[in-house]
C-alpha positions in Angstrom: 25.9 -58.7 -2.7 28.5 -60.7 -0.8 26.5 -63.9 -0.8 23.3 -62.3 0.3 21.5 -63.3 -2.9 20.9 -67.1 -3.2 21.8 -68.9 -6.5 18.1 -69.3 -7.4 17.8 -65.5 -7.6 20.2 -65.6 -10.5 18.0 -67.8 -12.7 15.7 -66.5 -15.4 12.7 -66.7 -13.1 14.4 -66.0 -9.8 15.8 -62.6 -10.9 12.2 -61.3 -11.0 11.2 -62.5 -7.6 14.2 -61.8 -5.2 13.7 -58.3 -3.7 17.3 -57.2 -3.9 17.8 -58.3 -7.5 14.5 -56.8 -8.5 15.3 -53.5 -6.8 18.7 -53.3 -8.6 17.1 -54.0 -11.9 14.5 -51.2 -11.4 17.1 -48.8 -10.3 19.3 -49.5 -13.3 16.4 -49.0 -15.7 15.3 -45.8 -14.0 18.8 -44.4 -14.0 19.2 -45.2 -17.7 16.0 -43.5 -18.6 16.8 -40.5 -16.4 20.1 -40.0 -18.2 19.0 -40.7 -21.8 20.7 -44.2 -21.9 19.2 -47.4 -23.2 18.6 -49.9 -20.4 19.7 -53.3 -21.7 18.5 -56.4 -19.7 21.0 -59.1 -18.9 21.4 -62.4 -20.7 19.4 -65.5 -19.8 22.0 -68.3 -19.2 19.4 -71.1 -19.8 19.9 -70.5 -23.5 18.2 -73.7 -24.6 15.0 -72.9 -22.7 13.3 -70.5 -25.1 10.1 -70.3 -22.9 12.2 -69.1 -19.9 14.2 -66.7 -22.1 11.0 -65.2 -23.7 9.3 -64.9 -20.3 12.4 -63.0 -18.9 12.5 -60.7 -21.9 8.7 -60.0 -21.7 8.9 -59.2 -18.0 12.0 -57.0 -18.5 10.2 -55.0 -21.2 6.7 -54.8 -19.8 7.3 -54.7 -16.0 10.8 -53.1 -15.6 11.1 -50.6 -18.4 14.0 -52.2 -20.3 14.1 -51.4 -24.0 16.9 -53.8 -25.1 18.2 -57.2 -24.0 21.4 -59.1 -24.5 21.5 -62.5 -26.1 24.1 -65.2 -25.9 22.8 -67.5 -28.6 21.4 -66.7 -32.1 18.3 -68.6 -31.3 17.4 -66.0 -28.6 17.3 -63.1 -31.0 13.8 -63.6 -32.5 12.1 -64.3 -29.2 13.7 -61.2 -27.7 12.5 -59.0 -30.5 9.0 -60.4 -30.2 9.0 -59.8 -26.4 10.1 -56.2 -26.9 7.8 -55.4 -29.8 4.5 -53.7 -29.3 1.4 -55.6 -30.4 0.1 -55.0 -33.9 -3.0 -53.4 -32.3 -0.8 -50.9 -30.4 1.0 -50.1 -33.6 -2.3 -49.5 -35.5 -3.6 -47.3 -32.7 -0.3 -45.3 -32.5 -0.3 -44.8 -36.3 -3.9 -43.6 -36.2 -3.1 -41.0 -33.5 0.2 -39.8 -35.1 -1.4 -39.5 -38.6 -4.3 -37.5 -37.1 -1.9 -35.3 -35.2 0.2 -34.6 -38.3 -3.0 -33.7 -40.1 -3.8 -31.2 -37.3 -0.3 -29.7 -37.5 0.5 -31.3 -34.1 -2.2 -29.4 -32.3 -4.2 -31.3 -29.6 -6.7 -33.7 -31.0 -9.7 -35.6 -29.7 -9.5 -39.3 -30.7 -12.4 -41.4 -29.6 -13.1 -39.1 -26.6 -9.5 -38.9 -25.4 -7.4 -35.8 -25.7 -4.0 -36.2 -27.2 -1.3 -33.6 -27.3 2.5 -33.5 -27.8 3.2 -35.6 -24.7 1.0 -38.4 -25.9 2.4 -37.9 -29.5 5.9 -38.6 -28.1 4.7 -41.8 -26.5 2.9 -43.1 -29.6 5.8 -42.1 -31.8 8.0 -44.2 -29.6 5.6 -47.1 -30.0 6.1 -46.8 -33.8 9.9 -46.6 -33.4 9.9 -49.8 -31.4 7.7 -51.5 -34.0 10.1 -50.4 -36.7 13.2 -51.5 -34.8 11.7 -54.9 -34.1 10.6 -55.5 -37.7 6.9 -55.1 -37.4 4.7 -54.0 -40.3 4.0 -50.3 -40.1 0.7 -49.0 -41.4 0.7 -47.0 -44.6 -0.2 -43.8 -42.8 3.2 -43.6 -41.1 5.4 -45.9 -43.2 6.8 -43.0 -45.3 8.4 -41.3 -42.3 10.4 -44.4 -41.5 11.3 -45.0 -45.1 12.6 -41.4 -45.4 14.5 -41.7 -42.1 16.2 -44.9 -43.3 17.2 -43.4 -46.7 18.6 -40.3 -44.9 20.9 -42.6 -43.0 22.2 -44.3 -46.1 25.7 -43.2 -47.4 
């Protein structure tokens, strides 16, 4: 940006407050999703500050739509995975919906007064995929699908 962005906008916290940087990050994530690509958030150069790194990862995942993040030090990997993982409550809820949907042969279902159909099934399946990718425990009701998928990928 030819010097238009101050140095503090390139810090782990500043990148989420400067309007030009934030706009660029949003446009990158949106373009990736629009074209079926994985938006990967940048590294945090303050690699010894785990709180700053985890805060940046959490904001990138929860506010900007990033689904991956680069690391520059092995100590950053676990906090990044934790920040990008769904909560265990979200995983349990997703598993309950997907199991009920499968039992209804993917027809629309009423779960606790909320209608779920194929659009919401895709969302909840993606929650389960994120849980699996980040190493979270999957409920028994859906675990077999991920075990079968893993064994299908084996040579």
